[in-house]
C-alpha positions as CSV (number, residue, x, y, z in Angstrom):
1,X,-120.1,87.7,170.9
2,X,-120.1,83.9,171.0
3,X,-122.3,83.7,174.0
4,X,-124.8,86.3,172.9
5,X,-125.0,84.7,169.4
6,X,-125.4,81.2,170.9
7,X,-128.3,82.3,173.3
8,X,-130.0,84.2,170.3
9,X,-129.7,81.3,167.9
10,X,-130.0,78.4,170.2
11,X,-132.3,79.6,173.0
12,X,-134.2,82.0,171.0
13,X,-133.9,85.2,173.3
14,X,-134.0,88.5,171.4
15,X,-130.7,90.1,170.9
16,X,-131.4,92.9,173.4
17,X,-132.3,90.4,176.0
18,X,-129.2,88.3,175.3
19,X,-127.1,91.5,175.5
20,X,-128.6,92.4,178.8
21,X,-127.5,88.9,180.1
22,X,-124.0,90.0,179.3
23,X,-124.4,93.3,181.0
24,X,-125.6,91.6,184.2
25,X,-122.5,89.2,184.1
26,X,-120.0,92.1,183.4
27,X,-121.6,94.3,186.0
28,X,-121.3,91.8,188.7
29,X,-117.9,90.8,187.5
30,X,-116.8,94.6,187.9
31,X,-118.6,94.9,191.3
32,X,-116.8,91.7,192.6
33,X,-113.4,93.1,191.4
34,X,-113.9,96.3,193.4
35,X,-115.1,94.4,196.5
36,X,-112.4,91.6,196.4
37,X,-109.4,93.6,195.4
38,X,-108.7,95.2,198.7
39,X,-109.1,91.8,200.4
40,X,-106.6,90.0,198.0
41,X,-103.6,90.5,200.4
42,X,-105.6,88.9,203.3
43,X,-107.0,86.0,201.2
44,X,-105.5,82.7,200.4
45,X,-105.6,83.1,196.7
46,X,-105.5,79.3,196.0
47,X,-108.7,79.1,198.0
48,X,-110.4,81.7,196.0
49,X,-109.5,80.1,192.8
50,X,-110.5,76.7,194.3
51,X,-114.0,78.1,194.9
52,X,-114.4,80.5,191.9
53,X,-113.0,78.1,189.3
54,X,-115.5,75.4,189.7
55,X,-118.4,77.9,190.0
56,X,-117.2,79.4,186.6
57,X,-117.0,76.0,184.9
58,X,-120.3,75.0,186.4
59,X,-122.0,78.2,185.1
60,X,-120.8,77.4,181.6
61,X,-122.1,73.8,181.8
62,X,-125.4,74.8,183.3
63,X,-126.0,77.5,180.7
64,X,-125.5,75.0,178.0
65,X,-128.9,73.5,179.0
66,X,-130.9,76.3,180.2
67,X,-134.0,77.9,178.3
68,X,-135.6,80.1,181.0
69,X,-134.5,83.6,180.8
70,X,-134.4,84.4,184.5
71,X,-132.6,81.3,185.5
72,X,-130.1,82.1,182.6
73,X,-129.7,85.5,184.1
74,X,-129.1,84.1,187.7
75,X,-126.4,81.7,186.4
76,X,-124.6,84.4,184.3
77,X,-124.6,86.5,187.6
78,X,-123.0,83.6,189.3
79,X,-120.5,83.5,186.4
80,X,-119.8,87.2,186.8
81,X,-119.1,86.9,190.6
82,X,-116.9,83.9,190.0
83,X,-114.9,85.2,187.1
84,X,-114.5,88.6,188.8
85,X,-112.9,86.7,191.6
86,X,-110.6,84.8,189.4
87,X,-109.8,88.0,187.4
88,X,-108.8,89.7,190.7
89,X,-106.6,87.0,191.9
90,X,-104.9,86.5,188.5
91,X,-104.0,90.2,188.2
92,X,-102.6,90.1,191.7
93,X,-100.5,87.2,190.7
94,X,-99.3,89.2,187.7
95,X,-98.5,92.1,189.9
96,X,-96.5,89.8,192.3
97,X,-94.4,88.3,189.4
98,X,-90.7,89.2,189.4
99,X,-91.1,90.9,186.1
100,X,-94.8,91.8,185.8
101,X,-94.4,93.4,182.4
102,X,-92.9,90.3,181.1
103,X,-95.5,88.0,182.5
104,X,-98.3,90.3,181.1
105,X,-96.6,90.4,177.8
106,X,-96.1,86.6,177.6
107,X,-99.6,86.0,178.6
108,X,-100.9,88.5,175.9
109,X,-99.1,86.7,173.2
110,X,-100.1,83.4,174.3
111,X,-103.8,84.6,174.6
112,X,-103.7,85.8,171.2
113,X,-102.5,82.5,170.0
114,X,-105.2,80.8,172.0
115,X,-107.7,83.1,170.3
116,X,-106.7,82.0,167.0
117,X,-107.5,78.4,168.1
118,X,-110.5,79.2,170.4
119,X,-112.6,81.2,168.0
120,X,-112.7,78.6,165.3
121,X,-113.3,75.9,168.1
122,X,-116.2,77.7,169.5
123,X,-117.6,78.2,166.0
124,X,-117.1,74.4,165.2
125,X,-118.4,73.3,168.5
126,X,-121.5,75.4,167.8
127,X,-122.0,73.9,164.4
128,X,-121.7,70.3,166.0
129,X,-123.7,70.8,169.1
130,X,-125.7,74.0,168.6
131,X,-125.6,76.6,171.3
132,X,-124.6,74.0,174.0
133,X,-121.3,73.6,172.3
134,X,-120.4,77.2,172.9
135,X,-120.9,76.9,176.7
136,X,-119.4,73.5,176.9
137,X,-116.3,74.6,174.9
138,X,-115.9,77.4,177.2
139,X,-116.1,75.1,180.2
140,X,-113.4,72.8,178.7
141,X,-111.2,75.9,178.0
142,X,-111.6,77.0,181.6
143,X,-110.6,73.5,182.9
144,X,-107.5,73.2,180.6
145,X,-106.3,76.8,181.7
146,X,-107.8,77.1,185.2
147,X,-106.7,73.7,186.7
148,X,-103.0,74.1,186.0
149,X,-103.4,77.7,187.5
150,X,-104.8,76.3,190.6
151,X,-102.3,73.5,190.8
152,X,-99.6,76.2,190.4
153,X,-100.8,78.3,193.3
154,X,-101.0,75.3,195.6
155,X,-97.7,73.7,194.7
156,X,-95.6,76.9,194.3
157,X,-97.3,79.6,196.4
158,X,-95.5,83.0,196.2
159,X,-93.6,83.4,199.6
160,X,-94.8,87.0,200.3
161,X,-98.6,87.5,199.5
162,X,-99.7,90.9,199.2
163,X,-96.4,92.5,198.5
164,X,-94.5,92.9,195.2
165,X,-91.9,90.2,195.1
166,X,-89.4,92.0,192.8
167,X,-86.0,91.0,193.8
168,X,-87.2,89.5,197.0
169,X,-85.0,86.6,198.1
170,X,-86.8,83.2,197.7
171,X,-89.0,84.3,194.9
172,X,-88.2,83.1,191.4
173,X,-89.5,82.3,187.9
174,X,-92.5,80.2,189.4
175,X,-94.3,83.5,190.3
176,X,-93.9,84.8,186.8
177,X,-95.2,81.4,185.6
178,X,-98.1,81.5,187.8
179,X,-98.9,85.1,186.7
180,X,-98.6,84.2,183.0
181,X,-101.0,81.3,183.6
182,X,-103.4,83.6,185.6
183,X,-103.5,86.3,183.0
184,X,-103.9,83.6,180.4
185,X,-107.0,82.2,182.1
186,X,-108.7,85.6,182.4
187,X,-107.8,87.0,179.1
188,X,-109.2,84.0,177.2
């Protein structure tokens, strides 16, 4: 709702045109998830995040300064592909956790707490900076959540990619921590 409201109020697009931008983004996000999910066991997750995270952040920053509808649509499409990639890797990390139900539960609680902070922050940034503030605040959010997630993937990679690590020797709480960070990033 923040993005659509920002686009309607700040850029002047009609509500149905702004909603279609969201449809394009979500459609490409879903298609990307369908395409990349079977490939996750073969991909280096840190590399996927290292490509998709900057693309997601850049899309938010670029949207903060766009006024042309079709350019906006193209950037939201890029955002959908990038975020779909992040979402797929994050849920794979959650599934690889020693106790995925605990990782997802912890991330859900943290996400709700972040929502309590993020929603007013987006509103406040919109009041201060107009529609630019919404996209810039989202970019900052992805930096604050995504960069530690990428760092954890690089520093503490799970020993067995593509296989559930429940009870496997050599896996530890770091996988659950990575999973919680991943789910937090995509649920926000």
